Every structure is written in C-alpha cells, then in structure tokens.
N, C-alpha and C positions, 0 to 999 in steps of 0.2 A: 339899677339893680337893687331889688328890694330885700334880698336875703341878708339878715343881720349876721355879722361874723364875730361879734364880741359883746360883752355886757351880760347882765343877768338874763336868765331865760324868761321869755314872754310868750303869751298866747300867740299861736301861729308858728313858733319856732319848730324846726325839725331837730330832734334830739336823739343822739345815739346812746343807747344803754348797753353796757358791757358787763356780763356776769363773770364770776370767778373762773369759769372755763374758757373765757375769751369769746363767748358767743355774743353776737351783737344784734340788737334790735333797734330799728329806727321808728320813732313815733313823732307825730305832729301834735303839739300841745294844744289842748282845748280847756276851756274854763272848768267844765265839769267832766272832763275825760278821765278814763281809767285804763291803764295798761294791764292786761290780764296775761298771765303765764302760768304754767303748771307749778311754778315756784311761788305763786301768790300774786296779789294785785298791787299796783302802785298808782295811787291817784295822781293825776297830772298836777294838782295843786301842791304836791310835795316838791315839785320841780320849779314851778313858776316863782320867779323872784330869786332863785338860787343862782350863784355864780357857776360858770363852767368848771368842771373838775370836781363837782360835788359828788357825794355818795348818798344814794337813797336805798332804803330797805323795803323789800316787798313784805306783804302780810305774812308770807311764809318764812321770813327771816333771812332771805338771800339779799346780799348787797350788790348794788349795781353802780358802776361808775358812769357819770353823765357828762357828755360833751356834745357840742355841735359836731356833726360828722364832717370829715374832710371830703374834698371832691373825689379823691381816689376811692374812698369807702362808698360814696353815693353811686358812682358809676358802676361799681361791681355789683351793687345790690338793686339797681334800677330795673323796672320792668323792661323786657326786651321784645322788640319786633324782629330785630336781626342781631347777630353777634356784635358785642361791643369791642372797641379798641381798648386793650388793657392800659391801665395807667402808665406802665413802664414805656409803652410805645407812644401814648399821647404826650407824655412829658418830653420824650425825645423829639417828637414832631415839633412841639412848641419851641424847644431849645435849638435843635439842629437846623430847623427852617427859619429860625430867628423871627418868630412871630412877636412883634413888638407893640406896645401901647400906641394906638392911633393908626395901626396898619389897616389896609383894605385887603380883605382875604376872601377867596372863593374856596368853598369846600364842596366836593361832589361825592355822593355816597354817604348819606347822613346816618343810615342804620337806626340805632336807638338813641342817638344824640349824645353819646359819651364824649367823643372828640369835640363836638360842638360846644359842650360846656367848658372844656379846656380852652378852646379858641376864643370864646367870648370873654373869658377872664383875661386872656393874654392881650387882646386888642383893646380892652377897656371901653369906657363910655365914649371916648373920642374916636374909636375905630369903628369898622363896620365889617360884618361877616354876611356873605350870601351863601346859602346852603342849597344844593340841588339834590333832590331825591326822586328817583323814577317812580317809586311805589307809594301810593297815597297812604296805605296802612302803616308803612314804616314812618312816613312823615308825621302822621298823627301821633304815634308813640313818641317820636323824638320831640315834638313840640310839647307834649305833656311832661316829659322828663325834664326838659330844659326849663320850662316855666315853673315846675315844682321846685327845682333847685334854687332858682333865682327869685322865687317869690312872686311871680307874675309875668305878664307879657314883656318881651324884649324888643318891641317894635322899633325903638329908636336906633338900634345898631345891629339888628338881625333881620334878614329877609329869608324866608324858607320858600323855595320854588319847587313845586311838584312837576318834574319833567326832566328830560335828558339834557345834560350840560351842553353838548355840541349844538343841539337844536334851540336851546332856550337862552344861552348866554348873551348878555347885553352889556357887560361891563368892559371897561378898558382902563389901562394904567393901574392895575391892581398890583399889590406888593407880593402876595403869596397865593399859590394855587395848591390845594391839598386834594389828592385823588385817592379815594378808598373804594375800589370797585374791582370787578373781575378782570376787566380789560382796560386799564388806564391808558395804554398806548393809543387807544382810539380817540383820546381827548388831548393828546399832546399838542396837536396843531392849534386847537381852540385855546389851550392854555397859553401857548406862545403868543397868540394874538391879543390875549387879555393882559398879559404881564407887562409891566414896565421894565425897561432895561435895568438889569441888576436884581430883578425879582427872582423868587425861588419857586421852583416846582418841587413838590414832595409827593411821592407815591407810596402807598402802603399796600403790599401784596402778600399772599400767603404761601406761595410755592416758588420753587427755584425756576420753573419754566416761565411763570409770570414775571419773575424778576428779570430773567434773561431777555425776554421779549421787550419789557419796558425799557431796560438799559439800551438795547440796540436801537429802538425807535427814537429815543431821546438823542442818542449819539448820532444817528443818521439824519436827524431833522435839520440840523445846521444852525439853529438859533440858540443852542444851549452849550454851556461848558461841558466838559467830560463828566458824566454822571457818576455819582458815588453811591455804592450799595453796601448795606450792612444790616446786622440784626443785633438785638440787645438781649442778654440773658441776665436774670436776677436770681441770686442765691442768698437766702437768709443764713444767719449764723446763730447757733445755740451758745449762749454765754452764761454760765452759772458756776461761779467760783473758778476752780481749775478746769472744769469741764468746758473747754472752748473748742468747738468743732463746727463744720458746716452742717446745716440742717439736711436731713435725708431727702427732703422734697425741695424743689426749686421751680420757679417759673421759667421754663425753657423756651423753646421756639413758639412764638405766636405769629410773627410775620416779619417780612423784610421791608426796609425803607430804602427808597431811591431818591436822591436829591440832585438837582442841577440848577445853575443860574442862567437867567435870560441874558443873552448878549445884546449889544446894540444892533439895530437894523443894518443890514448890508455888510456886517463884519463876518469874516470867515474864521472859524476857530483854528488855532495853530495845529499842525499835524501832531498826532500822538507819537511819542518816542517810546519804543518798547525795548526791553532787554533782549539781546540776541539769544537764540536758543543755545543751551549748553554752556553758558558762561554766567558768572556771578558778578562780572564787572559792571560798575555803575555807569549809566550813560549820562 
C-alpha cells in the first residue's frame, strides 16, 4: 500500500485543508501546483516539507489547517457511481464482523468503493479481498477511488470481479462474506458454500422489509447461527464552556446490518427458545 500515513508532506500526497468555517478541501500535492479558492491562492510549495498539523495562509489572508485526510473523510468526499456506505456503518462492519489482519474476505456490491477501502485496511497486506460488482461503470469508479486512496494498484491483495456473485464465485474457505445489495438473501447459499466453519456473513440493507427477508432466509438456511440484526445511530455533541448539549443534527438511519456465523457441515442449530406470550419470565 503506497499511501503515506505520516511524516512531512511530499509531492503526491493527498492533503486536506480546513478553513476557519470547517470547510474542507482535498488536494494532491504537485511540485508547481497551486490551490485556488475565492479566499486566495496557496502554492503547494508552502506545504511540501511541512509536518502534518501545519497552518498555511492563502494570498487573501485566510488560514488553513493541513492534515492528511482520514479514511472517513475520504469516503464521504470520493466521486460516486453509487451511494457509499457511511463510515459509521463501515466501521461497524469491520468491527462486528471481526475482519482481521490476514483474513480472506468476499465483498459483493462494491458501489463506489468506500467499504472496500475499509476492508483492505482491515485485512492488511497478508490478507485478501475479492470484490464482486455487477455493473462495469460502478466497478470502474470503485477501482479509481481505491487506487487513489492507497496510492496505486492493489493487485497483491485485491481482486475486483465484474459479475454476479452467485454465478462468478470461485473461492472456498473464506473467513468473511460481506453483502451490500438489494437482495442479499439470493446469495446466502453461495456465501454458505464459500465460508469456512466459524466464518461470518454480514449483510447491509436499507429497509425493514429487506432486513426481515434477509434474517428469515439466513435463519431457514440451516448452516448459520441465529442472525443478529441492528442499526447504528451517531449523534455529535456541542461542547463549549457550560453550553453542553446534543447537536441539532445527527446521522440517523442509513442502513441495517445482519450478521450470523457459519456452522460446521452437518450440524443442526439448536431450536430457538422464545419467551411465552403474555409473560416476562426468563426462559
């Protein structure tokens, strides 16, 4: 992975400039480059060689704070062919699906490549990610976004396949399968065949009807543990002196996540025990 994460800024680095109103601009440093804004110009040479966290001033006198952008900032600002998975959901997928360094992962529904960037970082150089995308135009956008963030091709640990997962899948004994599509239940059987026992399937869906259908198909398949469904809401807080309160805006519903684990072949899951109707007694 060629993208530098620390050290002084160099030619080719992607730098995020933040003005006093918290408006952010991302530029790629060039030897003779100039960043133009209605608040004045900033020669790239003012940044090259400076440490992260430096402040540069435009010709109009406006100060900008300079950092390499975080992955969450990059994915929200990247060019889009399809909607991106928000960082709050991508980070939950990596964490709750336990995507670990060295893991072999399948992703279906690449979109614009936001989740792909998170997954590649999680599996690391020793792991491998195979991404399936049905539409060539989305695959092209995703490849461009991933290679821009990581500073070049990721051929050593990433394979991007244009095609349907069910028809094209050729992996076995993978550790994780991540499905981001309209009908993930159509791929549950293919995922079961690809996953190693103990592996995790994780589905990202937008609506309650999709979530219900996905849960029922996983539950009825017979190869998975009881599926777990949830969503994540993020609310910032305003903190200034004694003025401490929730922000008026928050990142509410973006999607639901459904996870389950692959059981060993030939094992029947234990029957679910449900609380009897009309009682609060624990079973």
